[in-house]
N, CA, C and O of each residue as an XYZ file, in Angstrom:
588
protein
N       2.351     12.971    -27.559
C       3.425     12.112    -28.028
C       3.911     11.180    -26.912
O       4.180     10.001    -27.143
N       4.018     11.732    -25.696
C       4.481     10.920    -24.569
C       3.500      9.797    -24.261
O       3.899      8.709    -23.846
N       2.206     10.069    -24.469
C       1.183      9.045    -24.211
C       1.324      7.873    -25.183
O       1.139      6.717    -24.803
N       1.653      8.178    -26.433
C       1.826      7.116    -27.432
C       3.034      6.253    -27.071
O       2.986      5.029    -27.192
N       4.106      6.888    -26.632
C       5.304      6.149    -26.220
C       4.986      5.265    -25.010
O       5.459      4.132    -24.922
N       4.188      5.786    -24.087
C       3.800      4.986    -22.922
C       2.962      3.775    -23.326
O       3.136      2.692    -22.768
N       2.060      3.946    -24.284
C       1.233      2.823    -24.747
C       2.079      1.771    -25.463
O       1.864      0.571    -25.291
N       3.028      2.223    -26.254
C       3.939      1.278    -26.929
C       4.783      0.538    -25.892
O       5.008     -0.667    -26.007
N       5.247      1.271    -24.878
C       6.017      0.635    -23.799
C       5.172     -0.376    -23.046
O       5.662     -1.442    -22.674
N       3.912     -0.054    -22.818
C       3.002     -0.989    -22.144
C       2.829     -2.250    -22.981
O       2.775     -3.355    -22.442
N       2.741     -2.084    -24.296
C       2.610     -3.233    -25.189
C       3.811     -4.157    -25.048
O       3.644     -5.367    -24.894
N       5.016     -3.606    -25.098
C       6.223     -4.432    -25.009
C       6.403     -5.027    -23.605
O       6.915     -6.138    -23.462
N       5.987     -4.297    -22.582
C       6.040     -4.856    -21.227
C       5.105     -6.052    -21.114
O       5.437     -7.052    -20.478
N       3.936     -5.943    -21.735
C       2.982     -7.061    -21.719
C       3.511     -8.249    -22.508
O       3.280     -9.397    -22.128
N       4.214     -7.988    -23.597
C       4.836     -9.077    -24.362
C       5.811     -9.838    -23.457
O       5.796    -11.068    -23.415
N       6.647     -9.104    -22.744
C       7.583     -9.745    -21.825
C       6.876    -10.530    -20.740
O       7.304    -11.625    -20.377
N       5.803     -9.975    -20.228
C       5.021    -10.653    -19.205
C       4.364    -11.910    -19.770
O       4.234    -12.911    -19.065
N       3.953    -11.866    -21.027
C       3.362    -13.041    -21.687
C       4.387    -14.165    -21.793
O       4.036    -15.337    -21.659
N       5.638    -13.822    -22.031
C       6.682    -14.840    -22.096
C       6.941    -15.454    -20.724
O       7.233    -16.646    -20.627
N       6.838    -14.656    -19.667
C       7.012    -15.188    -18.317
C       5.923    -16.217    -18.013
O       6.181    -17.238    -17.374
N       4.704    -15.935    -18.479
C       3.590    -16.850    -18.246
C       3.451    -17.906    -19.339
O       2.451    -18.620    -19.398
N       4.443    -17.997    -20.185
C       4.525    -19.030    -21.238
C       3.352    -18.991    -22.219
O       2.890    -20.028    -22.694
N       2.884    -17.797    -22.508
C       1.842    -17.652    -23.521
C       2.478    -17.567    -24.904
O       1.769    -17.523    -25.909
N       3.804    -17.543    -24.962
C       4.487    -17.444    -26.246
C       4.282    -18.696    -27.098
O       4.587    -18.676    -28.290
N       3.775    -19.779    -26.519
C       3.456    -20.960    -27.324
C       2.318    -20.648    -28.291
O       2.228    -21.218    -29.378
N       1.467    -19.744    -27.874
C       0.395    -19.235    -28.735
C       0.721    -17.762    -28.988
O       0.175    -16.874    -28.333
N       1.601    -17.521    -29.927
C       2.151    -16.184    -30.137
C       1.075    -15.150    -30.435
O       1.182    -14.006    -29.994
N       0.049    -15.530    -31.171
C      -0.993    -14.546    -31.471
C      -1.748    -14.151    -30.219
O      -2.179    -13.005    -30.098
N      -1.921    -15.086    -29.269
C      -2.565    -14.736    -28.004
C      -1.728    -13.714    -27.240
O      -2.266    -12.786    -26.635
N      -0.410    -13.892    -27.272
C       0.474    -12.966    -26.574
C       0.376    -11.563    -27.163
O       0.340    -10.577    -26.426
N       0.332    -11.473    -28.488
C       0.221    -10.156    -29.124
C      -1.137     -9.526    -28.893
O      -1.232     -8.322    -28.654
N      -2.192    -10.328    -28.961
C      -3.538     -9.796    -28.737
C      -3.691     -9.321    -27.297
O      -4.225     -8.239    -27.052
N      -3.228    -10.123    -26.345
C      -3.311     -9.746    -24.935
C      -2.477     -8.499    -24.656
O      -2.876     -7.647    -23.861
N      -1.327     -8.390    -25.304
C      -0.475     -7.214    -25.116
C      -1.129     -5.967    -25.700
O      -0.980     -4.868    -25.165
N      -1.849     -6.149    -26.796
C      -2.613     -5.026    -27.338
C      -3.672     -4.581    -26.328
O      -3.934     -3.388    -26.178
N      -4.277     -5.549    -25.640
C      -5.251     -5.218    -24.597
C      -4.624     -4.411    -23.476
O      -5.248     -3.489    -22.951
N      -3.397     -4.746    -23.104
C      -2.690     -3.987    -22.078
C      -2.393     -2.567    -22.520
O      -2.554     -1.621    -21.748
N      -1.957     -2.419    -23.768
C      -1.695     -1.078    -24.299
C      -2.986     -0.276    -24.403
O      -3.010      0.925    -24.132
N      -4.059     -0.957    -24.799
C      -5.368     -0.294    -24.877
C      -5.807      0.179    -23.498
O      -6.273      1.308    -23.347
N      -5.661     -0.670    -22.503
C      -6.029     -0.295    -21.142
C      -5.222      0.878    -20.629
O      -5.764      1.774    -19.980
N      -3.930      0.879    -20.914
C      -3.089      1.998    -20.469
C      -3.479      3.284    -21.193
O      -3.486      4.359    -20.594
N      -3.799      3.175    -22.470
C      -4.238      4.350    -23.217
C      -5.542      4.913    -22.668
O      -5.699      6.129    -22.554
N      -6.474      4.033    -22.331
C      -7.744      4.483    -21.744
C      -7.492      5.134    -20.389
O      -8.108      6.148    -20.063
N      -6.594      4.559    -19.603
C      -6.259      5.166    -18.314
C      -5.694      6.575    -18.508
O      -6.101      7.515    -17.826
N      -4.751      6.709    -19.446
C      -4.142      8.026    -19.675
C      -5.174      9.049    -20.135
O      -5.111     10.214    -19.743
N      -6.120      8.621    -20.960
C      -7.172      9.534    -21.418
C      -8.140      9.898    -20.300
O      -8.526     11.059    -20.166
N      -8.529      8.921    -19.506
C      -9.555      9.171    -18.500
C      -9.030      9.834    -17.238
O      -9.808     10.442    -16.502
N      -7.717      9.735    -16.962
C      -7.203     10.359    -15.738
C      -7.233     11.884    -15.813
O      -7.168     12.559    -14.786
N      -7.331     12.426    -17.025
C      -7.433     13.872    -17.171
C      -8.823     14.394    -16.808
O      -8.987     15.582    -16.532
N      -9.824     13.507    -16.808
C     -11.205     13.934    -16.611
C     -11.820     13.415    -15.317
O     -12.858     13.921    -14.889
N     -11.211     12.424    -14.687
C     -11.777     11.847    -13.465
C     -10.682     11.686    -12.419
O      -9.510     11.978    -12.657
N     -11.101     11.216    -11.268
C     -10.134     10.908    -10.219
C      -9.357      9.654    -10.589
O      -9.776      8.881    -11.451
N      -8.240      9.464     -9.941
C      -7.317      8.379    -10.276
C      -7.964      6.998    -10.163
O      -7.827      6.173    -11.067
N      -8.657      6.748     -9.073
C      -9.248      5.428     -8.857
C     -10.322      5.137     -9.893
O     -10.424      4.009    -10.374
N     -11.121      6.131    -10.241
C     -12.149      5.953    -11.268
C     -11.506      5.730    -12.640
O     -12.028      4.959    -13.446
N     -10.391      6.389    -12.908
C      -9.684      6.192    -14.177
C      -9.181      4.757    -14.289
O      -9.258      4.154    -15.359
N      -8.666      4.208    -13.191
C      -8.247      2.803    -13.188
C      -9.437      1.880    -13.417
O      -9.330      0.893    -14.145
N     -10.572      2.201    -12.798
C     -11.776      1.381    -12.972
C     -12.231      1.375    -14.427
O     -12.550      0.322    -14.978
N     -12.259      2.541    -15.043
C     -12.676      2.646    -16.446
C     -11.721      1.859    -17.337
O     -12.159      1.110    -18.210
N     -10.423      2.025    -17.118
C      -9.428      1.327    -17.938
C      -9.546     -0.185    -17.764
O      -9.476     -0.925    -18.745
N      -9.724     -0.650    -16.531
C      -9.832     -2.092    -16.312
C     -11.126     -2.639    -16.882
O     -11.165     -3.783    -17.334
N     -12.174     -1.853    -16.870
C     -13.425     -2.278    -17.488
C     -13.228     -2.491    -18.986
O     -13.737     -3.462    -19.546
N     -12.501     -1.601    -19.630
C     -12.210     -1.743    -21.058
C     -11.357     -2.992    -21.303
O     -11.619     -3.744    -22.242
N     -10.352     -3.215    -20.476
C      -9.497     -4.404    -20.633
C     -10.316     -5.678    -20.426
O     -10.161     -6.643    -21.174
N     -11.181     -5.685    -19.422
C     -11.995     -6.875    -19.159
C     -12.979     -7.130    -20.302
O     -13.169     -8.275    -20.710
N     -13.602     -6.077    -20.815
C     -14.498     -6.224    -21.974
C     -13.736     -6.758    -23.178
O     -14.190     -7.680    -23.857
N     -12.578     -6.169    -23.432
C     -11.727     -6.618    -24.537
C     -11.377     -8.097    -24.369
O     -11.455     -8.867    -25.326
N     -10.996     -8.490    -23.163
C     -10.594     -9.870    -22.905
C     -11.746    -10.841    -23.119
O     -11.566    -11.903    -23.714
N     -12.919    -10.481    -22.638
C     -14.087    -11.363    -22.796
C     -14.475    -11.505    -24.268
O     -14.778    -12.606    -24.727
N     -14.465    -10.416    -24.992
C     -14.846    -10.455    -26.411
C     -13.817    -11.238    -27.225
O     -14.183    -12.085    -28.040
N     -12.542    -10.958    -27.008
C     -11.489    -11.656    -27.744
C     -11.465    -13.140    -27.382
O     -11.167    -13.980    -28.231
N     -11.772    -13.464    -26.140
C     -11.810    -14.874    -25.729
C     -12.885    -15.629    -26.505
O     -12.692    -16.785    -26.882
N     -14.013    -14.971    -26.741
C     -15.080    -15.607    -27.521
C     -14.653    -15.776    -28.986
O     -14.944    -16.796    -29.611
N     -13.973    -14.783    -29.513
C     -13.535    -14.833    -30.913
C     -12.463    -15.913    -31.095
O     -12.524    -16.693    -32.045
N     -11.485    -15.959    -30.188
C     -10.360    -16.900    -30.316
C     -10.647    -18.268    -29.708
O      -9.826    -19.179    -29.813
N     -11.810    -18.416    -29.070
C     -12.163    -19.670    -28.398
C     -11.072    -20.080    -27.400
O     -10.537    -21.187    -27.443
N     -10.775    -19.150    -26.514
C      -9.751    -19.351    -25.486
C     -10.284    -18.792    -24.172
O     -11.244    -18.020    -24.179
N      -9.684    -19.165    -23.050
C     -10.121    -18.597    -21.766
C      -9.845    -17.098    -21.691
O      -8.811    -16.624    -22.161
N     -10.761    -16.370    -21.107
C     -10.597    -14.916    -20.986
C      -9.424    -14.545    -20.090
O      -8.832    -13.478    -20.254
N      -9.082    -15.419    -19.142
C      -7.989    -15.104    -18.224
C      -6.650    -14.966    -18.938
O      -5.774    -14.236    -18.474
N      -6.484    -15.662    -20.064
C      -5.241    -15.544    -20.834
C      -5.032    -14.090    -21.249
O      -3.919    -13.571    -21.164
N      -6.085    -13.445    -21.691
C      -6.002    -12.069    -22.165
C      -6.096    -11.076    -21.008
O      -5.500    -10.000    -21.051
N      -6.839    -11.444    -19.993
C      -7.058    -10.542    -18.863
C      -5.808    -10.355    -18.015
O      -5.474     -9.231    -17.640
N      -5.119    -11.445    -17.712
C      -3.932    -11.356    -16.857
C      -2.853    -10.509    -17.519
O      -2.250     -9.652    -16.873
N      -2.612    -10.741    -18.785
C      -1.599     -9.952    -19.498
C      -2.073     -8.514    -19.687
O      -1.285     -7.577    -19.561
N      -3.349     -8.341    -19.987
C      -3.887     -7.007    -20.241
C      -3.922     -6.109    -19.020
O      -3.838     -4.888    -19.147
N      -4.045     -6.697    -17.840
C      -4.125     -5.866    -16.636
C      -2.744     -5.493    -16.084
O      -2.642     -4.674    -15.171
N      -1.702     -6.081    -16.628
C      -0.346     -5.861    -16.120
C       0.044     -4.371    -16.006
O       0.581     -3.979    -14.970
N      -0.202     -3.532    -17.017
C       0.191     -2.124    -16.867
C      -0.597     -1.363    -15.805
O      -0.155     -0.311    -15.343
N      -1.754     -1.881    -15.417
C      -2.607     -1.167    -14.470
C      -2.362     -1.557    -13.016
O      -2.857     -0.886    -12.111
N      -1.617     -2.616    -12.779
C      -1.361     -3.073    -11.414
C      -0.547     -1.999    -10.686
O       0.456     -1.522    -11.217
N      -0.968     -1.616     -9.478
C      -0.303     -0.500     -8.774
C       0.996     -0.898     -8.076
O       1.095     -0.828     -6.851
N       1.976     -1.308     -8.849
C       3.250     -1.736     -8.284
C       3.975     -0.632     -7.534
O       4.535     -0.861     -6.463
N       3.961      0.555     -8.097
C       4.628      1.677     -7.433
C       3.955      1.992     -6.102
O       4.625      2.279     -5.110
N       2.628      1.936     -6.090
C       1.893      2.197     -4.853
C       2.216      1.175     -3.775
O       2.357      1.525     -2.603
N       2.332     -0.086     -4.169
C       2.680     -1.132     -3.210
C       4.087     -0.896     -2.663
O       4.327     -1.018     -1.462
N       5.016     -0.557     -3.563
C       6.393     -0.294     -3.140
C       6.444      0.886     -2.165
O       7.071      0.801     -1.109
N       5.776      1.989     -2.531
C       5.808      3.175     -1.669
C       5.138      2.907     -0.326
O       5.591      3.404      0.705
N       4.075      2.135     -0.334
C       3.399      1.789      0.918
C       4.344      1.056      1.852
O       4.435      1.382      3.035
N       5.053      0.060      1.318
C       5.981     -0.700      2.150
C       7.173      0.154      2.587
O       7.666      0.012      3.705
N       7.631      1.041      1.702
C       8.747      1.920      2.046
C       8.376      2.832      3.211
O       9.150      2.975      4.157
N       7.188      3.454      3.148
C       6.757      4.344      4.223
C       6.522      3.574      5.515
O       6.743      4.101      6.605
N       6.077      2.331      5.395
C       5.874      1.497      6.583
C       7.207      1.212      7.261
O       7.319      1.327      8.481
N       8.207      0.846      6.487
C       9.525      0.527      7.044
C      10.188      1.774      7.619
O      10.880      1.703      8.634
N       9.974      2.916      6.966
C      10.552      4.169      7.447
C       9.844      4.695      8.689
O      10.364      5.568      9.384
N       8.654      4.162      8.966
C       7.898      4.624     10.128
C       7.136      5.907      9.878
O       6.724      6.574     10.827
N       6.939      6.266      8.622
C       6.213      7.481      8.262
C       4.717      7.138      8.167
O       4.211      6.781      7.103
N       4.035      7.254      9.297
C       2.649      6.787      9.408
C       1.691      7.525      8.483
O       0.816      6.908      7.877
N       1.849      8.831      8.371
C       0.910      9.618      7.557
C       1.011      9.253      6.074
O      -0.006      9.016      5.421
N       2.236      9.209      5.543
C       2.417      8.842      4.138
C       2.071      7.373      3.898
O       1.553      7.015      2.840
N       2.361      6.523      4.892
C       2.009      5.115      4.775
C       0.504      4.951      4.618
O       0.044      4.248      3.718
N      -0.260      5.593      5.484
C      -1.711      5.452      5.444
C      -2.290      6.004      4.147
O      -3.180      5.396      3.552
N      -1.789      7.149      3.710
C      -2.264      7.743      2.453
C      -1.964      6.828      1.268
O      -2.836      6.584      0.433
N      -0.735      6.325      1.194
C      -0.340      5.438      0.100
C      -1.089      4.111      0.170
O      -1.499      3.573     -0.859
N      -1.268      3.587      1.373
C      -1.974      2.326      1.564
C      -3.417      2.426      1.086
O      -3.889      1.560      0.350
N      -4.113      3.472      1.498
C      -5.515      3.627      1.099
C      -5.659      3.838     -0.403
O      -6.595      3.323     -1.014
N      -4.744      4.588     -0.999
C      -4.782      4.799     -2.444
C      -4.535      3.485     -3.192
O      -5.233      3.183     -4.160
N      -3.557      2.714     -2.752
C      -3.245      1.435     -3.396
C      -4.394      0.448     -3.236
O      -4.733     -0.261     -4.183
N      -4.991      0.392     -2.066
C      -6.145     -0.487     -1.839
C      -7.320     -0.042     -2.707
O      -8.045     -0.879     -3.244
N      -7.511      1.258     -2.847
C      -8.590      1.775     -3.695
C      -8.394      1.384     -5.157
O      -9.342      0.978     -5.829
N      -7.173      1.506     -5.642
C      -6.877      1.127     -7.034
C      -7.072     -0.382     -7.214
O      -7.697     -0.815     -8.182
N      -6.545     -1.168     -6.299
C      -6.679     -2.627     -6.401
C      -8.135     -3.055     -6.352
O      -8.544     -3.949     -7.094
N      -8.912     -2.434     -5.497
C     -10.333     -2.754     -5.398
C     -11.074     -2.374     -6.667
O     -11.950     -3.109     -7.124
N     -10.724     -1.226     -7.238
C     -11.399     -0.809     -8.472
C     -11.067     -1.753     -9.630
O     -11.924     -2.020    -10.472
N      -9.831     -2.259     -9.680
C      -9.462     -3.228    -10.712
C     -10.257     -4.522    -10.548
O     -10.806     -5.054    -11.512
N     -10.307     -5.014     -9.316
C     -11.035     -6.255     -9.054
C     -12.529     -6.097     -9.314
O     -13.167     -7.002     -9.852
N     -13.081     -4.964     -8.938
C     -14.504     -4.711     -9.143
C     -14.847     -4.638    -10.628
O     -15.887     -5.146    -11.050
N     -13.990     -4.017    -11.413
C     -14.226     -3.937    -12.860
C     -14.235     -5.330    -13.482
O     -15.099     -5.636    -14.303
N     -13.286     -6.171    -13.099
C     -13.241     -7.540    -13.614
C     -14.482     -8.305    -13.186
O     -15.087     -9.017    -13.988
N     -14.860     -8.156    -11.927
C     -16.032     -8.848    -11.400
C     -17.310     -8.460    -12.147
O     -18.105     -9.323    -12.519
N     -17.497     -7.178    -12.361
C     -18.714     -6.701    -13.031
C     -18.782     -7.210    -14.463
O     -19.814     -7.727    -14.891
N     -17.697     -7.067    -15.200
C     -17.703     -7.480    -16.607
C     -17.877     -8.988    -16.740
O     -18.664     -9.448    -17.567
N     -17.155     -9.756    -15.940
C     -17.282    -11.216    -16.060
C     -18.666    -11.687    -15.625
O     -19.195    -12.643    -16.193
N     -19.254    -11.041    -14.638
C     -20.608    -11.398    -14.213
C     -21.624    -11.098    -15.308
O     -22.524    -11.900    -15.560
N     -21.485     -9.961    -15.950
C     -22.390     -9.615    -17.049
C     -22.293    -10.653    -18.167
O     -23.315    -11.081    -18.705
N     -21.086    -11.055    -18.513
C     -20.921    -12.045    -19.574
C     -21.465    -13.419    -19.163
O     -22.003    -14.145    -19.999
N     -21.327    -13.775    -17.890
C     -21.887    -15.049    -17.431
C     -23.408    -15.018    -17.441
O     -24.040    -16.015    -17.790
N     -24.001    -13.901    -17.067
C     -25.458    -13.770    -17.100
C     -25.967    -13.846    -18.531
O     -26.968    -14.509    -18.804
N     -25.283    -13.170    -19.441
C     -25.671    -13.221    -20.854
C     -25.579    -14.655    -21.374
O     -26.454    -15.103    -22.115
N     -24.538    -15.368    -20.995
C     -24.375    -16.765    -21.428
C     -25.504    -17.638    -20.883
O     -26.053    -18.464    -21.611
N     -25.854    -17.463    -19.608
C     -26.940    -18.237    -19.010
C     -28.272    -17.939    -19.707
O     -29.051    -18.848    -19.996
N     -28.518    -16.653    -19.971
C     -29.774    -16.285    -20.641
C     -29.842    -16.828    -22.055
O     -30.912    -17.240    -22.505
N     -28.733    -16.838    -22.761
C     -28.730    -17.362    -24.127
C     -28.895    -18.879    -24.136
O     -29.469    -19.434    -25.073
N     -28.391    -19.559    -23.090
C     -28.579    -21.006    -22.997
C     -30.025    -21.352    -22.666
O     -30.550    -22.354    -23.153
N     -30.675    -20.530    -21.839
C     -32.087    -20.778    -21.507
C     -32.987    -20.535    -22.720
O     -33.988    -21.223    -22.919
N     -32.609    -19.550    -23.516
C     -33.415    -19.216    -24.702
C     -33.315    -20.306    -25.771
O     -34.224    -20.458    -26.587
N     -32.219    -21.062    -25.770
C     -32.017    -22.082    -26.803
C     -32.849    -23.308    -26.592
O     -32.779    -24.246    -27.386
């Protein structure tokens, strides 16, 4: 039950984020992208029970990136519109905050642990986006050559 509430909260947080980025002019894009964010958070919650944290973030971001690329083709819009909003719940904001807090407090051990974890999560998010977008670009190039 708590997971469902978290996914609904992620959806509404993404809606708010869509308004900040002025995607509300295309209201259906904002709702679709927010659904992608809720989907990504749901995948993260499911996969964190079976894998390590960084791998769970990678799996969730891969799903969000796939969703964004597919929906972009369907809606004839840039994938970044859906990707930026969809990745919002997965961004390690708490990790960044804790890293800076431990740095300011001078707690070297906790700082280093938090820093490496946050960098690992950020790298896994970026790598997932890179892999999915590269696959879609290769498929597009191959389909253009075949035509």
